[in-house]
Legacy VTK file of the C-alpha trace (Angstrom):
# vtk DataFile Version 3.0
C-alpha trace
ASCII
DATASET POLYDATA
POINTS 114 float
-1.431 -16.188 -13.848
-0.151 -19.541 -15.076
3.404 -20.499 -14.236
5.775 -21.059 -17.183
6.830 -24.390 -15.664
3.296 -25.633 -16.177
3.301 -24.631 -19.837
6.725 -26.060 -20.652
5.998 -29.153 -18.564
2.796 -29.827 -20.479
4.615 -29.321 -23.794
7.426 -31.715 -22.776
4.878 -34.235 -21.593
3.023 -34.085 -24.915
6.235 -34.346 -26.991
7.469 -37.217 -24.816
4.188 -39.071 -25.176
4.300 -38.607 -28.958
7.950 -39.713 -29.152
7.183 -42.789 -27.049
4.206 -43.679 -29.242
6.271 -43.263 -32.413
9.057 -45.348 -30.878
6.552 -48.084 -30.031
5.059 -47.880 -33.526
8.362 -48.228 -35.384
9.828 -50.631 -32.852
12.623 -48.331 -31.655
13.183 -49.172 -28.019
15.567 -46.222 -27.604
12.993 -43.663 -28.852
10.275 -45.294 -26.782
12.299 -45.120 -23.558
13.505 -41.577 -24.277
9.933 -40.494 -24.998
8.666 -41.970 -21.738
11.507 -40.230 -19.893
10.605 -36.859 -21.469
6.960 -37.483 -20.628
7.885 -38.101 -16.971
10.093 -34.978 -16.929
7.265 -32.891 -18.363
4.810 -34.293 -15.859
7.161 -33.473 -12.972
7.742 -29.945 -14.280
4.002 -29.447 -14.678
3.409 -30.569 -11.071
6.167 -28.226 -9.884
4.476 -25.334 -11.687
1.131 -26.249 -10.143
2.726 -26.269 -6.683
4.267 -22.839 -7.300
0.883 -21.509 -8.431
-0.771 -22.925 -5.311
1.815 -21.317 -3.026
1.454 -18.004 -4.863
-2.342 -18.149 -4.460
-2.074 -18.920 -0.741
0.376 -16.033 -0.257
-1.944 -13.660 -2.134
-4.919 -14.784 -0.042
-2.948 -14.343 3.191
-1.944 -10.823 2.153
-5.590 -10.000 1.377
-6.719 -11.328 4.764
-4.013 -9.341 6.555
-4.991 -6.165 4.722
-8.658 -6.689 5.591
-7.784 -7.324 9.246
-5.685 -4.150 9.347
-8.443 -2.049 7.806
-11.147 -3.547 10.049
-8.937 -3.140 13.132
-8.576 0.574 12.461
-12.321 0.880 11.952
-13.105 -0.896 15.223
-10.514 1.196 17.062
-12.113 4.433 15.847
-15.564 3.094 16.712
-14.434 2.142 20.233
-12.733 5.492 20.751
-15.957 7.282 19.787
-18.012 5.111 22.142
-15.653 5.706 25.086
-15.497 9.414 24.300
-19.282 9.578 24.230
-19.573 7.761 27.590
-16.995 10.071 29.190
-18.877 13.131 27.926
-22.180 11.757 29.204
-20.930 10.880 32.710
-17.493 12.304 33.507
-17.715 11.448 37.211
-18.145 7.721 36.515
-15.251 7.868 34.048
-13.036 9.488 36.704
-14.030 6.833 39.235
-13.186 4.028 36.788
-9.858 5.652 35.884
-9.045 6.054 39.584
-9.878 2.412 40.290
-7.709 1.230 37.415
-4.848 3.459 38.617
-5.199 2.189 42.182
-5.194 -1.435 40.941
-2.046 -0.825 38.889
-0.344 0.805 41.862
-1.160 -2.223 44.030
0.259 -4.570 41.396
3.459 -2.549 41.020
4.110 -2.158 44.755
3.184 -5.723 45.695
6.003 -7.138 43.515
8.743 -5.596 45.642
LINES 1 115
114 0 1 2 3 4 5 6 7 8 9 10 11 12 13 14 15 16 17 18 19 20 21 22 23 24 25 26 27 28 29 30 31 32 33 34 35 36 37 38 39 40 41 42 43 44 45 46 47 48 49 50 51 52 53 54 55 56 57 58 59 60 61 62 63 64 65 66 67 68 69 70 71 72 73 74 75 76 77 78 79 80 81 82 83 84 85 86 87 88 89 90 91 92 93 94 95 96 97 98 99 100 101 102 103 104 105 106 107 108 109 110 111 112 113
């Protein structure tokens, strides 16, 4: 989507360039200077519109990346949960030993801070 500032800026730039050329052609210094001023205004407005478009595109890309990360994170979480569940079903004793070791380690950390 093109920003309206880009369109109006380009139009002002074109009109200013034409007015400046006509002013130069007929020898009107006032029209020439005014035309160059409009051309510069149009150029600045066009650049502003381009900057807004660039920021909008970056924001859209960031939102897409965040959405992809969220979706992939959920997928990997489900995949990990299935893998752990499968390992616990295959060898429940080892799973209990690991859970006990983790619990014991946490208890040591909690009680050693006092």
